[in-house]
N, CA, C and O atoms as a DFTB+ gen file, in Angstrom:
320 C
 N C O
     1  1      63.604      33.167     -35.158
     2  2      62.281      34.004     -35.245
     3  2      61.168      32.837     -35.419
     4  3      61.254      31.932     -36.249
     5  1      60.221      32.996     -34.591
     6  2      59.101      32.090     -34.537
     7  2      57.964      32.583     -35.313
     8  3      57.573      33.742     -35.181
     9  1      57.362      31.672     -36.196
    10  2      56.252      32.065     -36.878
    11  2      55.243      30.911     -36.783
    12  3      55.544      29.727     -36.935
    13  1      53.925      31.411     -36.495
    14  2      52.844      30.360     -36.445
    15  2      51.972      30.561     -37.745
    16  3      51.473      31.645     -38.045
    17  1      51.847      29.466     -38.448
    18  2      50.988      29.395     -39.686
    19  2      49.640      28.863     -39.310
    20  3      49.548      27.755     -38.781
    21  1      48.645      29.565     -39.547
    22  2      47.237      29.231     -39.473
    23  2      46.615      28.791     -40.840
    24  3      46.440      29.609     -41.743
    25  1      46.295      27.499     -40.957
    26  2      45.785      27.080     -42.205
    27  2      44.322      26.744     -42.137
    28  3      43.936      25.962     -41.268
    29  1      43.559      27.229     -42.914
    30  2      42.104      26.864     -42.886
    31  2      41.497      26.775     -44.279
    32  3      41.954      27.393     -45.241
    33  1      40.420      25.955     -44.332
    34  2      39.913      25.699     -45.692
    35  2      39.136      27.134     -46.218
    36  3      38.618      27.955     -45.461
    37  1      39.181      27.209     -47.475
    38  2      38.579      28.544     -47.886
    39  2      37.102      28.561     -47.811
    40  3      36.526      27.479     -47.930
    41  1      36.465      29.550     -47.644
    42  2      35.017      29.619     -47.528
    43  2      34.360      28.947     -48.759
    44  3      34.888      29.057     -49.866
    45  1      33.333      28.324     -48.594
    46  2      32.745      27.448     -49.537
    47  2      33.299      26.036     -49.892
    48  3      32.747      25.291     -50.702
    49  1      34.378      25.753     -49.248
    50  2      34.961      24.422     -49.437
    51  2      34.429      23.508     -48.132
    52  3      34.458      23.878     -46.958
    53  1      33.973      22.321     -48.595
    54  2      33.252      21.496     -47.591
    55  2      34.185      21.070     -46.481
    56  3      35.335      20.766     -46.798
    57  1      33.836      21.019     -45.286
    58  2      34.671      20.750     -44.137
    59  2      33.958      19.538     -43.333
    60  3      33.234      19.780     -42.367
    61  1      34.192      18.286     -43.765
    62  2      33.578      17.325     -43.028
    63  2      34.045      17.075     -41.620
    64  3      33.274      16.617     -40.778
    65  1      35.308      17.372     -41.352
    66  2      35.738      17.263     -39.905
    67  2      35.056      18.233     -39.130
    68  3      34.567      17.902     -38.050
    69  1      34.954      19.547     -39.611
    70  2      34.254      20.524     -38.902
    71  2      32.800      20.096     -38.583
    72  3      32.303      20.250     -37.468
    73  1      32.164      19.558     -39.618
    74  2      30.812      19.037     -39.390
    75  2      30.688      18.112     -38.322
    76  3      29.762      18.178     -37.513
    77  1      31.681      17.154     -38.280
    78  2      31.718      16.070     -37.302
    79  2      31.785      16.748     -35.846
    80  3      31.052      16.383     -34.927
    81  1      32.729      17.761     -35.731
    82  2      32.895      18.297     -34.493
    83  2      31.548      19.154     -34.077
    84  3      31.149      19.242     -32.916
    85  1      31.008      19.680     -35.047
    86  2      29.734      20.448     -34.698
    87  2      28.688      19.524     -34.246
    88  3      27.976      19.822     -33.287
    89  1      28.557      18.432     -34.877
    90  2      27.581      17.392     -34.453
    91  2      27.826      16.946     -33.078
    92  3      26.934      16.869     -32.233
    93  1      29.109      16.641     -32.866
    94  2      29.416      16.129     -31.495
    95  2      29.245      17.071     -30.345
    96  3      28.881      16.710     -29.226
    97  1      29.555      18.417     -30.721
    98  2      29.413      19.449     -29.615
    99  2      27.921      19.607     -29.432
   100  3      27.438      19.721     -28.305
   101  1      27.196      19.615     -30.518
   102  2      25.658      19.783     -30.416
   103  2      24.988      18.671     -29.546
   104  3      24.081      18.894     -28.744
   105  1      25.507      17.522     -29.782
   106  2      25.102      16.270     -28.963
   107  2      25.489      16.402     -27.469
   108  3      24.829      15.859     -26.583
   109  1      26.501      17.090     -27.255
   110  2      26.931      17.450     -25.817
   111  2      26.268      18.507     -25.131
   112  3      26.519      18.806     -23.963
   113  1      25.219      19.214     -26.021
   114  2      24.435      20.202     -25.364
   115  2      24.935      21.644     -25.648
   116  3      24.472      22.581     -24.998
   117  1      25.824      21.827     -26.559
   118  2      26.312      23.139     -26.976
   119  2      25.632      23.661     -28.140
   120  3      26.170      23.755     -29.244
   121  1      24.296      24.040     -27.850
   122  2      23.428      24.313     -28.852
   123  2      23.613      25.662     -29.629
   124  3      23.051      25.840     -30.710
   125  1      24.385      26.568     -29.072
   126  2      24.604      27.893     -29.525
   127  2      25.441      27.956     -30.736
   128  3      25.589      29.037     -31.307
   129  1      26.040      26.804     -31.201
   130  2      27.035      26.774     -32.351
   131  2      26.186      26.963     -33.550
   132  3      25.062      26.465     -33.621
   133  1      26.728      27.698     -34.522
   134  2      26.098      27.827     -35.839
   135  2      26.978      26.910     -36.895
   136  3      26.468      26.191     -37.754
   137  1      28.245      27.052     -36.695
   138  2      29.208      26.260     -37.584
   139  2      30.485      26.029     -36.975
   140  3      30.887      26.793     -36.098
   141  1      31.154      25.055     -37.355
   142  2      32.634      24.667     -36.944
   143  2      33.435      24.560     -38.152
   144  3      32.993      23.857     -39.061
   145  1      34.647      25.207     -38.309
   146  2      35.480      25.026     -39.346
   147  2      36.860      24.559     -38.638
   148  3      37.288      25.109     -37.623
   149  1      37.460      23.563     -39.239
   150  2      38.539      22.912     -38.609
   151  2      39.759      23.372     -39.438
   152  3      39.639      23.573     -40.647
   153  1      40.981      23.547     -38.766
   154  2      42.231      23.830     -39.683
   155  2      43.365      23.356     -38.900
   156  3      43.247      22.464     -38.060
   157  1      44.464      23.945     -39.168
   158  2      45.718      23.431     -38.574
   159  2      46.714      24.576     -38.170
   160  3      46.642      25.681     -38.708
   161  1      47.522      24.320     -37.338
   162  2      48.560      25.371     -36.984
   163  2      50.007      24.776     -37.098
   164  3      50.245      23.703     -36.545
   165  1      50.802      25.318     -37.670
   166  2      52.143      24.980     -37.994
   167  2      53.101      25.945     -37.398
   168  3      53.097      27.102     -37.819
   169  1      53.894      25.598     -36.491
   170  2      54.872      26.529     -35.856
   171  2      56.278      26.320     -36.557
   172  3      56.797      25.212     -36.694
   173  1      56.785      27.413     -36.950
   174  2      58.207      27.452     -37.631
   175  2      59.085      28.188     -36.803
   176  3      58.763      29.284     -36.343
   177  1      60.256      27.608     -36.570
   178  2      61.329      28.397     -35.882
   179  2      62.449      28.576     -36.837
   180  3      63.200      27.650     -37.143
   181  1      62.555      29.837     -37.327
   182  2      63.573      30.168     -38.379
   183  2      64.818      30.815     -37.932
   184  3      64.772      31.663     -37.041
   185  1      65.964      30.462     -38.507
   186  2      67.229      31.157     -38.047
   187  2      67.342      32.427     -39.063
   188  3      68.018      32.468     -40.092
   189  1      66.536      33.428     -38.537
   190  2      66.292      34.786     -39.319
   191  2      65.933      35.729     -38.318
   192  3      65.035      35.448     -37.524
   193  1      66.626      36.988     -38.257
   194  2      66.340      38.004     -37.397
   195  2      65.399      39.087     -37.943
   196  3      64.706      39.779     -37.197
   197  1      65.406      39.204     -39.319
   198  2      64.587      40.191     -40.010
   199  2      63.240      39.690     -40.113
   200  3      63.060      38.562     -40.571
   201  1      62.242      40.428     -39.725
   202  2      60.825      39.903     -39.774
   203  2      60.255      39.801     -41.139
   204  3      59.434      38.931     -41.429
   205  1      60.704      40.721     -42.006
   206  2      60.320      40.704     -43.559
   207  2      60.790      39.493     -44.221
   208  3      60.083      38.747     -44.900
   209  1      62.204      39.330     -43.942
   210  2      62.683      38.028     -44.657
   211  2      62.115      36.763     -44.104
   212  3      61.865      35.793     -44.819
   213  1      61.915      36.796     -42.793
   214  2      61.136      35.527     -42.171
   215  2      59.868      35.290     -42.779
   216  3      59.567      34.159     -43.162
   217  1      59.050      36.331     -42.905
   218  2      57.764      36.228     -43.382
   219  2      57.785      35.747     -44.836
   220  3      57.007      34.885     -45.246
   221  1      58.705      36.340     -45.589
   222  2      58.756      35.872     -46.932
   223  2      59.112      34.395     -47.124
   224  3      58.616      33.686     -47.999
   225  1      60.011      34.002     -46.230
   226  2      60.345      32.606     -46.335
   227  2      59.201      31.718     -45.897
   228  3      59.032      30.648     -46.481
   229  1      58.378      32.102     -44.876
   230  2      57.280      31.399     -44.459
   231  2      56.121      31.340     -45.594
   232  3      55.428      30.344     -45.804
   233  1      56.035      32.442     -46.218
   234  2      55.036      32.410     -47.391
   235  2      55.501      31.586     -48.428
   236  3      54.709      30.876     -49.047
   237  1      56.659      31.604     -48.673
   238  2      57.089      30.624     -49.848
   239  2      56.928      29.161     -49.397
   240  3      56.592      28.282     -50.191
   241  1      57.174      28.934     -48.126
   242  2      57.035      27.480     -47.597
   243  2      55.538      27.163     -47.697
   244  3      55.256      26.034     -48.100
   245  1      54.618      27.935     -47.411
   246  2      53.256      27.859     -47.387
   247  2      52.830      27.591     -48.869
   248  3      52.127      26.616     -49.137
   249  1      53.240      28.418     -49.778
   250  2      52.897      28.339     -51.297
   251  2      53.457      27.063     -51.854
   252  3      52.803      26.487     -52.724
   253  1      54.639      26.542     -51.430
   254  2      55.209      25.374     -52.053
   255  2      54.822      24.119     -51.406
   256  3      54.743      23.097     -52.088
   257  1      54.555      24.102     -50.064
   258  2      54.324      22.723     -49.444
   259  2      53.282      22.726     -48.279
   260  3      52.557      21.742     -48.134
   261  1      53.197      23.710     -47.519
   262  2      52.467      23.676     -46.139
   263  2      50.919      23.791     -46.538
   264  3      50.106      23.076     -45.952
   265  1      50.542      24.611     -47.448
   266  2      49.179      24.921     -47.706
   267  2      48.743      24.541     -49.040
   268  3      49.530      24.810     -49.948
   269  1      47.683      23.988     -49.335
   270  2      47.029      23.598     -50.599
   271  2      46.284      24.846     -51.085
   272  3      45.074      24.929     -50.870
   273  1      46.923      25.795     -51.711
   274  2      46.322      27.075     -51.902
   275  2      45.102      27.132     -52.908
   276  3      44.482      28.172     -53.131
   277  1      44.851      26.053     -53.425
   278  2      43.686      25.697     -54.234
   279  2      42.401      25.870     -53.319
   280  3      41.403      26.506     -53.658
   281  1      42.564      25.235     -52.151
   282  2      41.375      24.948     -51.268
   283  2      41.656      25.537     -49.863
   284  3      40.778      25.600     -49.002
   285  1      42.873      25.948     -49.684
   286  2      43.199      26.559     -48.375
   287  2      43.631      27.996     -48.304
   288  3      44.265      28.495     -49.234
   289  1      43.298      28.693     -47.203
   290  2      44.013      30.037     -46.880
   291  2      45.089      29.862     -45.857
   292  3      45.058      28.854     -45.151
   293  1      46.009      30.720     -45.716
   294  2      46.816      30.741     -44.476
   295  2      47.017      32.197     -44.135
   296  3      46.873      33.141     -44.912
   297  1      47.381      32.251     -42.820
   298  2      47.810      33.552     -42.167
   299  2      49.015      33.360     -41.372
   300  3      49.184      32.286     -40.795
   301  1      49.860      34.289     -41.288
   302  2      51.112      34.247     -40.448
   303  2      50.986      35.030     -39.205
   304  3      50.396      36.111     -39.206
   305  1      51.485      34.560     -38.212
   306  2      51.531      35.281     -36.806
   307  2      53.176      35.223     -36.512
   308  3      53.736      34.183     -36.165
   309  1      53.754      36.291     -36.671
   310  2      55.158      36.613     -36.627
   311  2      55.469      36.920     -35.193
   312  3      54.953      37.942     -34.741
   313  1      56.249      36.183     -34.385
   314  2      56.691      36.376     -33.039
   315  2      58.032      36.786     -32.817
   316  3      58.933      35.947     -32.847
   317  1      58.257      37.958     -32.603
   318  2      59.645      38.431     -32.445
   319  2      60.449      38.096     -31.083
   320  3      61.608      38.486     -30.938
């Protein structure tokens, strides 16, 4: 089973990379932008057919290693 993990900084946490992208896009003429937040996507391919068990394993991976839950949020996209 494939799971995509989307990891983003929590609201209120400064995002210097997002600000740099915002400035670069603004300099290129994309003036309609208000803000840019940058994150990461991790694709997991689990040897599990039960979506609930796969999601539980992915959440444990996020809590223990993949996401810094003090400053980051994550969401799972389970693809069956």
